[in-house]
N, C-alpha and C positions, 0 to 999 in steps of 0.2 A: 296183536298179530305179529308173527315172526317174520323178520325181513330176510331178503336174499333167497327167496324161493324161486324156482324157474318161472319164466314169463308165462308159460302155459298154465301154471297153477293160478296165477293172478287173472288171466283171461277167463278161464273156466269159472273161477270163484265169482268174478264180476258178473259174468253172464247168468250164473245161477241166482245170484242176489238180485240182479235187476229183474229177472223173470219172476221170482217170488214176490218182490216188492210191487211190480205192476200187476201181477195176478191178484194180489191181495186187494189192490184198489178196485179191480173189476169184478171181484168174486160175487158181490151182491147181484150183479147182472148176468152171472153165469157165462162170462167170457174170459179170455186169457190175453196175454201180451200178443199172441199170434193172431187173434181176432183183430186186435188193434192194428197190427202191422198191415194186414190186408185192407182194413178200412182206411188207414192213412194213405196207403198207396193208391187206392181208388180215388180218394179225394184229390190227391196231388196230380194224378194222371187223367182223371175223368172216367176211366174204366181200366180194367186189367184183362188180359187174355189169361184165363185160369191156368192153362198148361204152361205157358211161357213164364208166368209169375212163379209157379211152382219151381221152375228151374232156378230162380233167384233165391228161394228160401228152403231148398231141399236139404240143406245142412242143419236146419233147425227143426223141421217137422217131416214125418214120413208122408208118403203120398196118401195113405189112409187118413192120417190125422188131418192133413190139408183138406181132403175131400169132406171130412166130417165138419170142419170148421166152416167151410164155404156153405155146405148144406144147412148147417144150423142157422146161418144168417139168411139164407134163402127162406127157410121155414119161419123165421121171425118176420119175414116180409121186408127185410132191410136190403136184399140184393136180388137182382134178376140176372139171368144168364141167357144171352141170345143164341141163335143158331150158329154164330161164328165163334162161340165160346168166350164172348166178351161179357165180363161181369161188371155191373154198374149198380149204383144206388137207386133205390126207390125213394119216394118222398120220405117215407118212415126211416129209411136208412141214412138219408141226408140229415135228418133231425137227430137220429141216434148218434151219428158221428159228431155233430156239434156238441151234444151233451157230453159224450165221452172225451172229446178233445179238452174240455175244461178240466175234467178229472185227471187226464193224462198230464196236462200242463202243471197242475198242482204237484203230482208225484215227481215229475221230472225236475221241478224247481227244488223239491226236498232232496232228491238224489244228487243234484249238482251243487248244493250249497257249499260254498267255500272253494269252489273250483272256478278259477278265472277263465275268461274267453281264451286267453293266451295259452293256458294250461290244457284246456280242452282241444284247441287246435293243434297244439304240439303233440298231444297223445294220439290224435287221429293221424297226424302226419307220420309219426313213428310206426304206428300199426299198419298204415298203408304201405310204407317203405318195406316193412317185414313181409307183408303179403306179396308185394311186387318181387322182392328178392326170391322168395320161395317159388313163385309162379315162373320166374325166368329160369331158375335152376331146373325145375321140373320139365320145362319146355326143351331145355338143352340136353336132357338125359335120353 
């Protein structure tokens, strides 16, 4: 790989590679990295408000794609959505999450092989600083 490309190239390439790598892990189950993102957040939070959570991920999926992903998991019996638009696991969804979690952990370990905790934390710190700088500049314009 050629060095000294713009940071945006590395960010996009990393995102595309991560997405393809995780989608490959989940392909036999007909789910994607974005299904996993939703499941992981429901597990961490207990539930998500579907519209509010879409606001967090709208840079990654369209509203139509998001709706299709949610609906596919409702159709599988993994999720239920109540009248307040709160989306949570069913018993089957909780079990599916546990099984998928093991698969995701295996892939994440392969992906992060050779990357120290310090390198990972530094990378996140730098990216966070870039995001904050841009956000501050946009707010002042």
